C-alpha positions, 0 to 999 in steps of 0.5 A: 286666309290662313296663317301659313298663306299670310306668311307665304304672301309676306315672304313673296312681297319681301323677296319682291321688295328686295329685288326692286331694291337691288335693281335700284341700286345697280343704278347707284347715284354718284356725286362729284364736285370741285371748287375752282380758283386760280391758285389750282392752275398750272402755273398758278394765277393770282385771280379773284375768280372763283368757281364751283362744279357739281355733277351727278351720275345716275347709271350712265348719264351725267348731269352738271352745274358749273358756276363761276364769277369774278373772272378777269375777262370773258370765259370762252370754254370750259372742260374736264381734263385728264391730269393730276394736280399741277399737271396739264392734261387733255380734254375729255368732256366739254362743259361750255363753249363760245362762238370762238370755241363752240365745242361738239354738238350739244355743248352749251354756251359759257356765260362770258362774265360769269354765271351758271351753265347746266346740262343733263344727259351727258352719255358716252357719245360726249366723251372725247378721246385723248389718244396720248393718254389712252383714253378712247372717244365713247369711253364713259367707264374710262372717263369715270375711272379718271375722275374717281381716281382723282386725275380729273380737273375742271378748267375755265379758259378766259380771253386773258388766260387762254390756258386756263384762269381757274381750276379745280380737282374733281372729287367723287363721293356718295 
C-alpha cells in the first residue's frame, strides 16, 4: 500500500468513526433524580420518611428506581406529577401501585413498608394525559419537557397520607 492509499483509508475510517459517534449522540442519555421528604409535600408533612428517585432516559425509553423508607403507614401508590414546588398537579406516570390502586398495565407493586421498586422500558404508551394541564396521553416529549423545566415531582402516597407522605422535585442533568 502506498502512502496516498493509507491516507485515504485513514480519512475514510475517521469519517465512519465520526458518523458512528454522531449516531450514538442522537441517543443521548439523560439522568433524572429526586430526593423525597415530607417537607416538600403540599401542605408539608412532619415525617421521618425519606426517599430517592433515579431515572435514566436513553432515546425514547425511560428506566427508573424508587426507594423509600420509614413511612408512617403502608405505601399504596407512587407517581410522577406535573406541578411546581408547593403546588399539586396531575399524574402523568405511575411508578408503582397496589391491589387498592393498581395503576395501568405494567405498573409494578409498591413495597408497602418501604423498599425499592424498579422498572425499565417505560415508553410513550405509559404517559397518561392530563387534560386540565394540556398533556395528551402518549406525549413522551411533553412529559420530558415537564421534567426538564423543573415542573415534575415524585410523590409516594400512604394510607395515613393518601394525598402523599413524601415528595421530591425531579431534576434532570447529564
